[in-house]
C-alpha positions as CSV (number, residue, x, y, z in Angstrom):
1,X,106.0,125.5,303.8
2,X,106.0,128.9,301.6
3,X,103.0,128.8,299.0
4,X,104.2,132.2,297.5
5,X,107.1,133.2,295.4
6,X,107.0,136.7,296.7
7,X,108.4,137.7,300.1
8,X,105.8,138.0,302.8
9,X,106.2,141.9,302.9
10,X,104.6,142.1,299.4
11,X,101.7,139.9,300.4
12,X,99.2,142.6,301.2
13,X,100.9,145.6,299.3
14,X,97.9,145.5,296.9
15,X,95.6,146.7,299.7
16,X,97.5,150.0,299.9
17,X,97.2,150.9,296.3
18,X,95.4,154.2,295.6
19,X,94.7,153.7,291.9
20,X,92.5,151.0,290.9
21,X,91.6,150.0,287.2
22,X,89.4,147.0,286.4
23,X,88.7,145.9,282.9
24,X,88.3,142.6,280.8
25,X,91.8,141.7,281.7
26,X,90.9,140.9,285.3
27,X,89.7,137.5,284.5
28,X,90.3,134.5,282.1
29,X,88.0,134.5,279.2
30,X,85.7,131.6,278.7
31,X,82.6,130.9,276.8
32,X,80.2,130.9,279.6
33,X,79.2,134.5,280.0
34,X,77.8,133.9,283.6
35,X,81.0,132.4,284.8
36,X,82.8,135.4,283.4
37,X,80.3,138.0,285.1
38,X,80.3,136.3,288.5
39,X,84.3,135.9,288.3
40,X,84.7,139.7,287.7
41,X,82.0,140.7,290.4
42,X,83.6,138.4,293.0
43,X,87.0,139.6,292.3
44,X,86.3,143.3,292.4
45,X,84.1,143.0,295.4
46,X,86.7,141.0,297.4
47,X,89.4,143.3,296.3
48,X,87.5,146.5,297.3
49,X,86.1,145.4,300.7
50,X,89.7,144.3,301.8
51,X,91.3,147.4,300.6
52,X,92.8,149.4,303.7
53,X,93.7,152.8,302.3
54,X,92.0,155.7,300.5
55,X,91.2,155.1,296.8
56,X,92.0,158.2,294.7
57,X,91.3,156.7,291.3
58,X,89.0,154.0,290.3
59,X,88.3,152.9,286.7
60,X,85.7,150.2,285.6
61,X,85.7,149.3,282.0
62,X,83.8,146.2,281.0
63,X,81.3,145.1,278.5
64,X,80.6,141.7,280.2
65,X,77.9,142.8,282.5
66,X,75.6,145.5,284.0
67,X,75.1,144.2,287.5
68,X,73.5,147.4,288.7
69,X,73.4,146.1,292.4
70,X,77.1,145.2,292.4
71,X,78.3,148.4,290.8
72,X,76.0,150.5,293.3
73,X,77.6,148.7,296.3
74,X,81.2,149.5,295.0
75,X,80.2,153.1,294.5
76,X,78.8,153.4,297.9
77,X,82.1,151.8,299.1
78,X,84.0,154.3,297.1
79,X,82.0,157.2,298.5
80,X,84.0,156.7,301.7
81,X,87.4,156.4,300.2
82,X,88.3,159.9,299.2
83,X,87.7,159.1,295.4
84,X,89.1,161.8,293.2
85,X,88.9,160.1,289.8
86,X,86.0,158.0,288.7
87,X,85.7,156.2,285.4
88,X,82.6,153.9,284.4
89,X,82.8,152.6,280.9
90,X,80.1,150.1,280.9
91,X,79.0,147.5,278.5
92,X,76.5,147.1,275.6
93,X,73.6,145.7,277.5
94,X,71.3,147.7,279.8
95,X,72.3,151.3,280.7
96,X,73.5,151.5,284.4
97,X,71.4,154.0,286.4
98,X,74.0,156.0,288.3
99,X,72.8,156.3,291.9
100,X,72.1,159.7,293.1
101,X,74.8,159.5,295.9
102,X,77.3,160.0,293.2
103,X,76.8,163.5,293.9
104,X,78.2,163.1,297.4
105,X,81.7,162.5,296.1
106,X,82.9,166.0,297.1
107,X,86.5,165.4,296.3
108,X,85.9,164.4,292.7
109,X,88.2,166.0,290.1
110,X,87.6,163.8,287.1
111,X,84.5,161.9,286.1
112,X,84.1,160.0,283.1
113,X,80.7,158.0,282.4
114,X,80.0,156.0,279.4
115,X,76.6,154.3,278.7
116,X,75.0,155.5,281.9
117,X,71.8,157.0,282.9
118,X,71.6,159.9,285.4
119,X,68.3,160.4,286.9
120,X,66.9,164.0,287.3
121,X,67.9,165.2,290.7
122,X,65.6,167.2,292.9
123,X,68.4,169.7,293.6
124,X,71.7,170.5,291.6
125,X,74.8,170.4,293.9
126,X,77.4,169.7,291.2
127,X,80.9,168.9,292.0
128,X,82.9,171.7,293.6
129,X,86.3,170.3,292.7
130,X,85.5,168.7,289.4
131,X,87.8,169.9,286.7
132,X,87.3,167.1,284.1
133,X,84.0,165.9,282.9
134,X,83.5,163.4,280.0
135,X,80.0,162.1,279.3
136,X,79.5,159.6,276.5
137,X,76.2,158.1,275.7
138,X,74.9,159.3,279.0
139,X,71.0,159.7,279.3
140,X,70.3,162.8,281.4
141,X,67.6,165.5,281.1
142,X,68.8,168.5,279.2
143,X,68.0,170.8,282.0
144,X,69.9,168.8,284.5
145,X,73.2,168.6,282.5
146,X,73.1,172.3,282.1
147,X,72.5,172.8,285.9
148,X,75.3,170.3,286.8
149,X,77.8,171.8,284.6
150,X,77.0,175.3,285.9
151,X,77.5,174.1,289.4
152,X,81.1,172.9,288.7
153,X,83.0,176.1,289.3
154,X,86.4,174.6,288.5
155,X,85.6,172.7,285.3
156,X,88.2,173.1,282.8
157,X,87.7,170.1,280.4
158,X,84.2,169.2,279.1
159,X,83.5,166.2,276.7
160,X,79.8,165.6,275.6
161,X,79.3,162.8,273.1
162,X,76.2,161.4,271.6
163,X,73.7,163.7,273.1
164,X,71.5,163.7,270.3
165,X,68.9,166.6,270.4
166,X,70.4,168.1,273.5
167,X,69.0,171.5,273.8
168,X,71.1,173.1,276.6
169,X,73.1,176.2,277.1
170,X,76.4,175.1,278.6
171,X,77.9,177.8,281.0
172,X,81.4,177.0,282.4
173,X,83.6,180.2,283.0
174,X,86.8,178.3,283.5
175,X,86.6,175.9,280.5
176,X,89.9,175.6,278.5
177,X,88.8,172.3,276.4
178,X,85.6,171.6,274.9
179,X,84.7,168.4,272.8
180,X,81.1,168.2,271.6
181,X,79.7,165.2,269.5
182,X,76.0,165.3,268.7
183,X,73.3,168.1,268.1
184,X,73.4,171.2,270.3
185,X,71.5,174.3,270.1
186,X,73.9,176.6,272.0
187,X,77.1,176.6,273.6
188,X,78.1,179.5,275.8
């Protein structure tokens, strides 16, 4: 007996997709926040760990939860999948502390972080392939953001939003697009 309306050759096509976007539309809405959170986490975890190919684009946009442990596990998994574009647009509860192994994503071309916290790193590697950087409501020490931007030699587009009081000098020689929102002392 067949249980699917799709031909069998389509059954696992999803496991070869190289661009993944997860948002609030991934699950049915209900009044129980815990049910929604568990549903999203279980769905994304199963999807990622059954995925067979490289993942070049990954986007997570949700305001339902801030499960740091699960997001860290997903990022660790993605670090082995040749990720080139990463978007984390997280909810309105606690800020997500981005793990330091994010800087091991050597092929990253686009990085967008919203409502995240980057801890000071003992060394500043930057992203050698990064061309597009968008940081909105990201907590990071001013000296660290300056160092990370300076160590992205290919950076062409930079957006910094809601960095109130940021006192950095931004140096990016290949920059073609710059958008700033907040208070800045210098921009070079």
